[in-house]
C-alpha positions as CSV (number, residue, x, y, z in Angstrom):
1,M,77.3,129.8,115.9
2,K,73.6,129.5,115.0
3,K,71.7,126.6,116.6
4,I,71.2,123.8,114.0
5,L,67.4,124.1,114.4
6,E,67.6,127.7,113.1
7,I,69.6,126.5,110.1
8,A,67.1,123.6,109.5
9,N,64.2,126.1,109.6
10,K,65.8,128.0,106.6
11,L,65.3,124.8,104.6
12,D,61.8,124.0,105.9
13,L,63.2,120.9,107.6
14,N,61.4,119.9,110.8
15,E,60.8,116.3,111.7
16,E,63.4,115.3,109.1
17,I,66.2,116.5,111.4
18,E,67.9,114.2,113.9
19,L,69.9,116.3,116.4
20,Y,73.5,115.5,117.3
21,G,73.8,118.2,119.9
22,N,73.0,121.9,119.4
23,Y,75.1,122.5,116.2
24,K,75.0,119.3,114.2
25,A,72.2,117.1,112.8
26,K,71.5,114.2,110.4
27,I,69.0,114.7,107.7
28,N,66.5,111.9,107.3
29,Y,65.0,113.1,104.1
30,N,64.1,111.3,100.8
31,P,65.0,113.6,97.9
32,E,63.4,111.3,95.3
33,N,60.3,112.6,93.5
34,K,60.6,116.2,95.0
35,K,59.8,118.9,92.4
36,R,62.5,121.5,93.0
37,N,65.8,121.2,91.1
38,G,68.4,123.7,92.1
39,K,71.3,124.9,89.9
40,L,74.5,122.9,90.5
41,I,77.9,124.7,90.6
42,L,81.1,122.7,90.6
43,V,84.3,124.1,92.2
44,T,87.6,122.6,91.0
45,S,91.2,123.8,90.9
46,T,94.5,124.0,89.2
47,N,97.1,121.5,90.4
48,P,97.7,122.5,94.0
49,T,100.7,123.0,96.3
50,P,100.9,120.3,99.0
51,Y,98.8,122.5,101.3
52,G,95.8,123.1,99.0
53,E,94.6,126.3,97.4
54,G,91.2,127.0,99.0
55,K,88.5,125.1,97.1
56,T,86.6,124.5,100.2
57,T,87.0,128.1,101.4
58,L,85.8,129.3,98.0
59,S,82.8,126.9,98.0
60,I,81.7,128.1,101.4
61,G,82.4,131.8,100.6
62,L,80.4,131.6,97.3
63,S,77.4,130.0,99.1
64,D,77.5,132.6,101.8
65,S,77.6,135.4,99.1
66,L,74.7,133.9,97.3
67,N,72.7,133.9,100.5
68,R,73.9,137.4,101.2
69,I,72.3,138.6,97.9
70,G,69.0,136.9,98.8
71,K,69.4,133.5,97.0
72,K,68.7,130.2,98.7
73,S,72.0,128.3,98.6
74,I,73.6,125.3,100.2
75,V,77.3,124.3,100.1
76,V,77.8,120.5,99.9
77,L,81.2,119.3,101.0
78,R,83.2,116.1,101.8
79,E,84.0,115.2,105.4
80,P,87.6,115.6,106.6
81,S,89.8,112.6,107.2
82,L,92.0,112.2,110.3
83,G,94.9,111.4,108.0
84,P,95.4,115.0,106.7
85,V,94.1,116.5,109.9
86,F,97.0,115.0,111.9
87,G,99.3,114.9,108.9
88,S,100.4,117.9,106.7
89,K,97.4,119.2,104.9
90,G,95.1,119.9,107.9
91,G,91.4,119.9,108.2
92,A,88.7,120.6,105.6
93,C,86.4,123.3,107.1
94,G,87.5,126.3,105.1
95,G,89.4,129.2,106.5
96,G,89.3,132.7,107.7
97,L,85.7,134.0,107.5
98,A,84.6,131.3,105.1
99,K,84.3,128.3,107.4
100,V,81.8,125.7,108.6
101,E,81.3,125.1,112.3
102,P,81.7,123.4,114.7
103,E,85.1,123.1,113.1
104,L,86.8,120.8,115.8
105,D,83.9,118.3,115.7
106,I,83.7,118.2,111.9
107,N,87.5,117.7,111.6
108,L,87.5,114.9,114.2
109,H,84.8,112.3,114.9
110,F,82.0,114.1,112.9
111,N,78.8,112.3,113.8
112,G,80.6,109.0,113.6
113,D,80.5,108.4,109.8
114,F,84.1,107.5,109.3
115,H,84.1,105.3,112.3
116,A,81.1,103.4,111.0
117,I,82.6,103.0,107.6
118,T,85.9,101.8,109.1
119,S,84.0,99.4,111.4
120,A,81.9,97.9,108.6
121,N,84.9,97.5,106.4
122,N,86.9,95.7,109.1
123,L,83.9,93.6,110.2
124,L,83.7,92.3,106.6
125,C,87.5,91.5,106.7
126,S,87.0,89.6,109.9
127,I,84.1,87.7,108.5
128,I,86.1,86.7,105.4
129,D,89.0,85.3,107.5
130,N,86.5,83.6,109.9
131,H,84.8,81.9,107.0
132,I,88.2,80.6,105.8
133,Y,89.0,79.4,109.3
134,E,85.7,77.6,109.7
135,G,86.1,75.4,106.7
136,N,86.0,77.8,103.7
137,S,82.9,76.4,102.0
138,L,83.0,79.1,99.4
139,N,86.5,77.9,98.4
140,I,88.1,81.3,98.7
141,D,91.7,81.0,97.3
142,E,92.6,84.7,97.0
143,V,91.3,87.5,99.3
144,V,91.1,90.9,97.6
145,F,89.3,93.0,100.2
146,N,91.6,95.1,102.5
147,R,91.3,96.3,106.0
148,C,91.3,100.1,106.6
149,I,91.9,102.8,109.2
150,D,91.5,106.6,109.0
151,I,95.1,107.4,110.0
152,N,98.3,107.9,108.0
153,D,100.4,104.8,108.9
154,R,103.1,103.6,106.5
155,A,103.8,100.6,108.7
156,L,100.5,99.2,107.6
157,R,101.3,99.2,103.9
158,N,102.6,95.7,104.1
159,I,101.6,93.2,106.8
160,N,101.8,89.5,107.2
161,L,98.4,88.2,108.0
162,N,97.7,84.4,108.3
163,N,100.6,83.7,106.0
164,R,99.5,86.1,103.3
165,I,100.9,89.6,102.5
166,E,98.2,92.3,102.9
167,H,98.0,96.0,103.3
168,F,95.6,98.5,105.0
169,D,94.0,101.3,103.0
170,I,93.2,104.6,104.5
171,T,89.4,104.8,105.1
172,P,88.8,107.5,102.4
173,A,90.2,105.0,99.8
174,S,88.0,102.1,100.9
175,E,85.3,100.6,98.8
176,I,82.7,101.1,101.5
177,M,83.5,104.8,101.6
178,A,82.8,104.9,97.8
179,I,79.6,102.9,98.3
180,I,78.3,105.3,101.0
181,C,79.0,108.2,98.6
182,L,77.3,106.6,95.5
183,S,74.2,105.0,97.2
184,R,70.9,106.8,96.6
185,N,69.2,105.2,99.6
186,I,69.5,102.4,102.1
187,Y,68.2,99.8,99.7
188,D,70.8,100.8,97.1
189,L,73.4,100.6,99.9
190,K,72.5,97.0,100.8
191,E,72.7,95.9,97.1
192,R,76.0,97.6,96.6
193,L,77.4,96.1,99.8
194,G,76.3,92.6,98.7
195,N,78.1,93.1,95.3
196,I,81.5,93.7,96.9
197,I,84.1,91.2,95.5
198,V,85.8,89.8,98.6
199,G,87.9,87.2,96.8
200,Y,88.4,84.6,94.1
201,T,88.3,80.8,93.9
202,K,91.1,78.8,92.3
203,E,89.1,78.8,89.2
204,K,89.0,82.6,89.3
205,N,85.3,82.8,90.1
206,E,84.2,85.9,92.0
207,V,83.1,85.5,95.6
208,Y,80.8,88.3,96.9
209,A,80.0,89.8,100.3
210,K,76.4,88.6,99.9
211,D,77.8,85.0,99.7
212,L,79.0,85.4,103.3
213,K,75.4,86.4,104.4
214,C,76.7,89.5,106.2
215,V,75.0,92.3,104.3
216,D,72.4,93.1,106.9
217,A,75.1,93.2,109.6
218,L,77.1,95.7,107.6
219,T,74.1,97.8,106.8
220,I,73.2,98.0,110.5
221,L,76.6,99.5,111.2
222,L,76.0,102.0,108.3
223,K,72.3,102.9,108.9
224,D,73.1,106.4,110.2
225,A,76.3,107.0,108.2
226,I,74.3,107.0,105.0
227,K,72.2,110.0,106.2
228,P,73.7,113.4,105.2
229,N,75.0,115.8,107.9
230,L,73.7,119.3,108.4
231,V,75.8,122.1,109.9
232,G,76.2,125.8,109.4
233,T,78.7,128.4,108.1
234,L,79.9,131.2,110.2
235,Y,77.0,133.3,108.8
236,G,74.4,130.7,109.8
237,N,73.9,129.4,106.2
238,P,73.3,125.7,105.6
239,A,76.1,123.3,104.8
240,I,75.7,119.6,104.0
241,I,78.9,117.6,104.7
242,H,78.8,113.9,103.9
243,G,81.2,111.3,102.7
244,G,85.0,111.8,102.3
245,P,86.8,109.9,99.5
246,F,90.2,111.3,98.5
247,A,90.4,112.4,94.8
248,N,93.9,111.0,94.2
249,I,93.3,107.4,95.3
250,A,89.5,107.4,95.2
251,H,86.7,109.3,93.3
252,G,86.9,112.5,95.3
253,C,83.2,113.6,95.5
254,N,80.8,114.1,98.4
255,S,77.8,111.7,98.6
256,V,75.2,111.5,95.9
257,I,72.4,111.5,98.5
258,G,73.9,114.7,100.0
259,T,74.0,116.5,96.6
260,L,70.5,115.3,95.6
261,T,69.1,116.4,99.0
262,A,70.6,119.9,98.6
263,L,69.3,120.2,95.0
264,K,65.7,119.6,96.3
265,L,66.1,122.0,99.3
266,S,67.7,125.1,97.6
267,D,68.0,127.0,94.4
268,Y,71.8,126.9,94.2
269,V,74.1,124.1,95.3
270,I,77.9,124.6,95.5
271,T,80.0,121.5,95.6
272,E,83.7,120.7,95.2
273,A,85.7,117.9,93.7
274,G,89.0,117.1,95.2
275,F,92.4,118.4,94.0
276,G,92.8,119.7,90.4
277,S,90.4,119.2,87.5
278,D,92.5,116.4,86.2
279,M,91.6,114.4,89.4
280,G,88.3,115.0,91.2
281,A,86.5,116.9,88.4
282,L,87.0,114.2,85.8
283,K,85.6,111.6,88.3
284,F,82.8,114.0,89.2
285,F,81.6,113.9,85.6
286,D,82.4,110.4,84.6
287,I,81.4,108.6,87.8
288,K,79.0,110.8,89.8
289,C,77.1,112.8,87.1
290,R,76.7,110.1,84.5
291,L,75.1,107.6,86.9
292,N,72.8,110.0,88.7
293,N,71.2,112.4,86.1
294,I,72.9,115.5,87.5
295,Y,75.2,117.9,85.7
296,P,76.7,121.3,86.7
297,D,75.6,124.5,85.2
298,V,78.8,126.3,86.0
299,V,82.4,125.1,86.6
300,I,84.6,127.4,88.7
301,I,88.4,126.8,88.6
302,N,89.9,128.1,91.8
303,T,93.6,129.1,91.6
304,T,96.2,131.1,93.5
305,I,99.3,133.1,92.4
306,K,101.2,130.8,94.8
307,S,100.1,127.5,93.1
308,L,100.8,128.9,89.6
309,K,104.3,130.0,90.7
310,Y,104.7,126.5,92.3
311,N,103.8,124.9,88.9
312,G,106.5,127.1,87.2
313,N,109.2,126.5,89.8
314,D,108.6,130.0,91.1
315,N,108.0,131.5,87.7
316,L,104.5,132.8,87.1
317,E,104.8,133.0,83.3
318,K,105.8,129.4,83.1
319,G,103.4,128.1,85.8
320,I,100.4,129.8,84.3
321,E,100.4,127.2,81.6
322,N,99.0,124.8,84.2
323,L,95.9,127.0,84.4
324,K,95.6,126.8,80.6
325,F,95.4,123.0,80.8
326,H,92.6,123.2,83.4
327,I,90.6,125.7,81.4
328,E,90.8,123.6,78.3
329,N,90.0,120.5,80.3
330,M,86.8,121.9,81.8
331,K,85.7,123.6,78.6
332,R,85.4,120.1,77.1
333,F,82.7,119.4,79.7
334,N,80.9,122.7,80.3
335,D,80.0,125.9,78.4
336,N,80.4,128.1,81.5
337,V,84.0,128.0,83.0
338,I,85.0,130.8,85.4
339,V,88.5,131.3,86.9
340,S,88.4,132.6,90.4
341,L,91.6,133.9,92.0
342,N,91.8,133.2,95.7
343,K,93.6,136.5,96.5
344,F,96.3,136.7,99.2
345,D,97.6,139.9,100.7
346,S,101.0,139.1,99.3
347,D,99.8,139.0,95.7
348,L,101.1,141.9,93.6
349,D,98.8,144.0,91.5
350,I,101.0,143.4,88.4
351,E,100.7,139.7,88.9
352,I,96.9,139.8,89.2
353,E,96.6,142.0,86.1
354,Y,98.8,139.6,84.2
355,L,96.7,136.6,85.3
356,K,93.4,138.5,84.4
357,D,94.7,139.3,80.9
358,Y,95.9,135.8,80.3
359,V,92.5,134.2,81.3
360,E,90.4,136.7,79.3
361,N,92.6,136.1,76.3
362,L,91.5,132.5,76.5
363,N,87.9,133.7,76.3
364,T,87.2,132.8,79.9
365,K,85.6,134.8,82.7
366,F,87.9,136.0,85.5
367,V,86.9,137.1,89.0
368,I,88.8,137.9,92.3
369,S,87.5,136.3,95.5
370,T,88.4,137.4,99.0
371,M,86.2,135.2,101.1
372,Y,89.0,134.3,103.6
373,K,89.2,138.0,104.6
374,D,85.8,139.4,103.7
375,G,83.5,136.4,104.4
376,E,80.0,136.7,102.9
377,D,81.0,139.9,101.0
378,G,84.1,138.2,99.4
379,C,82.4,136.4,96.5
380,I,79.7,138.8,95.5
381,D,81.1,139.3,92.0
382,L,81.3,135.6,91.5
383,A,77.8,135.0,92.9
384,N,76.3,137.6,90.5
385,L,78.2,136.0,87.6
386,V,76.9,132.5,88.5
387,L,73.3,133.8,88.4
388,E,73.6,134.7,84.7
389,L,74.9,131.3,83.4
390,E,73.2,128.1,82.4
391,N,75.0,125.2,80.8
392,K,73.8,123.5,77.6
393,K,76.6,121.0,77.1
394,E,76.9,117.4,78.4
395,Y,80.1,115.5,77.8
396,Y,81.7,112.3,79.0
397,M,85.2,111.1,78.4
398,Y,84.3,107.7,77.1
399,D,81.3,105.3,76.6
400,L,80.7,102.8,79.3
401,N,80.6,99.9,76.8
402,E,84.1,100.6,75.6
403,S,86.9,98.2,76.7
404,L,88.8,99.0,79.9
405,K,91.9,99.6,77.9
406,E,90.1,102.0,75.6
407,K,88.8,104.0,78.6
408,I,92.3,104.2,80.1
409,E,93.8,105.4,76.9
410,K,91.1,108.0,76.3
411,V,91.6,109.6,79.7
412,C,95.4,109.5,79.5
413,K,95.6,110.9,76.0
414,H,93.1,113.6,77.2
415,L,95.7,114.6,79.8
416,G,98.4,114.8,77.1
417,C,100.0,111.4,77.6
418,S,101.7,110.0,74.4
419,E,102.5,106.5,75.7
420,I,101.0,104.2,78.3
421,I,103.1,101.5,79.8
422,Y,101.3,98.6,81.4
423,E,103.0,96.5,84.1
424,E,102.5,92.8,83.6
425,K,100.2,92.4,86.6
426,A,98.0,95.2,85.4
427,L,97.8,94.0,81.8
428,E,96.8,90.5,83.0
429,K,93.9,91.9,85.0
430,I,92.8,94.2,82.2
431,N,92.5,91.3,79.8
432,N,90.3,89.4,82.3
433,I,87.9,92.3,83.1
434,N,84.7,92.7,81.1
435,K,82.6,95.2,83.0
436,D,80.8,98.3,81.7
437,Y,82.0,100.5,84.6
438,P,83.5,104.0,84.7
439,I,87.2,104.2,85.7
440,C,88.8,106.0,88.6
441,I,92.4,107.0,87.8
442,A,94.6,106.9,91.0
443,K,97.7,109.0,90.6
444,T,99.6,111.9,92.1
445,P,97.4,115.1,92.4
446,F,100.4,117.4,92.1
447,S,101.0,116.9,88.4
448,I,98.8,116.3,85.3
449,T,101.1,113.3,84.8
450,D,101.7,110.4,87.2
451,D,105.0,111.9,88.4
452,K,104.7,114.6,91.0
453,N,107.9,116.3,89.9
454,I,106.6,117.1,86.4
455,L,104.8,120.4,86.9
456,G,103.1,123.0,84.7
457,Y,101.5,121.9,81.4
458,P,103.7,119.0,80.1
459,K,103.2,117.4,76.7
460,D,104.0,114.0,75.2
461,F,104.8,112.3,78.5
462,K,104.6,108.6,79.5
463,M,102.3,107.2,82.1
464,K,102.5,103.8,83.8
465,V,99.6,101.6,84.8
466,T,100.8,99.5,87.8
467,D,97.6,97.8,89.0
468,I,93.8,97.5,88.5
469,K,91.1,96.9,91.1
470,V,87.4,96.3,90.5
471,L,85.2,97.9,93.1
472,N,82.1,96.0,92.1
473,G,79.9,97.3,94.9
474,A,80.8,100.9,94.2
475,G,80.5,100.3,90.5
476,F,83.8,101.5,89.1
477,I,87.3,100.3,88.4
478,V,90.4,101.8,90.0
479,V,93.4,102.2,87.7
480,Y,96.6,102.7,89.7
481,M,99.3,104.8,88.0
482,G,102.9,105.6,88.9
483,N,103.9,105.0,92.5
484,I,100.6,105.9,94.1
485,L,99.9,104.4,97.5
486,T,96.6,103.9,99.3
487,M,98.0,104.3,102.8
488,P,99.8,107.7,103.3
489,G,102.5,108.2,105.9
490,L,103.0,111.0,108.4
491,S,105.5,113.7,107.5
492,R,108.4,114.6,109.8
493,D,106.7,118.0,110.6
494,A,103.1,116.7,110.8
495,N,100.3,118.8,112.3
496,Y,100.0,116.7,115.5
497,L,103.3,118.3,116.7
498,N,101.5,121.7,117.0
499,M,98.3,120.5,118.7
500,H,97.7,121.4,122.3
501,I,94.7,121.0,124.7
502,N,94.1,122.6,128.1
């Protein structure tokens, strides 16, 4: 591993660096009003298998390859959550020769960001309950802000707390995680924290965190967590890793301040959005881009033969239709869509040739990437292709001033849904919400639909809206679909069973 000061020197960062040991640092840097504007490249995916298909690995490998051919590039990623690390999916540092280091530190307590977010979240919960206990001068009748923890724990899905039924969220799905990721600076952070809706009075008036006079206390806990983290790849190239919302139950993008910082420090910025393009990528455009004057020049759809077969119940010709959906989906948003095959040694030449012909027949560029095995040499073709492209299109799924129901229906119909069913609880909330916010669809990541068992490229399916939640501090509305849960459970054969320490 290269020392973090060497990596910082590549970016001309000196006094802006706050060291966290020899290999990690915080960046205390204000990207506002800086002249440079790098080119932004978004990496998304087809609908994955439960173990992921290598978006992070591709993002790291592409950045390494761009640096290899003499370009100044930074990869900007989300932080790993302890839920997947100890659960089934594992960490989020890439793989093979396309990794960020120090891997163990990044996957665990990485510079304390998740702990700070969890602590701030639960401090606010404690303050709410203490306010009620001490006389409830704000007349809170219904509490709507949940506790959180960064562990998969199904026992916390329903708890009896002071004679009310509540549930924990996993930290990546918390509103404070979203606020950290969407705040442009610490002043923006304070304002957003103050705007969190913590409850309602009997008259259904909103009660905010700022009414509890706790915003400064929350900000003190988060004063370092808002600063982006700097680490390096195996080849000593810079990586900014900051924020960690899931893309199925949250908005799935790294922090705005991390991305803006990278765009001012380099000529090329590679970032990812979680799960398939029906999840993180839609939220990347409609939540992150639209509100921050950024837009990608290139969209790369990462796929594997394995995931396409998975989407076709082990039939590549059937499963490849899933890729067709994601190509069509991303071409609505961007002129420059590239399909990158994350090649495995088990892939057959005849399968790769079939995939290449299929993609090119859809007038889409196709490349093979081998970053896992070949490191900085594994994405050279992709890197050279990225240099040639510049996007001219800018598209959003809906207008912010449309009604909440119109926004939901536009997104669902875009996915191919022919009928939306609203549960009574959700419909009542929809009729009472009048906010010009983008929406964040929370559903299974394993299908374009809200049913994980419907694979491939389904048509004319139904989707069910089960609940609605306004994240007023974050500035978006979460729409829960199907049987989605905000607190995962551990699987029977979880990763913790195979962990050993000497």
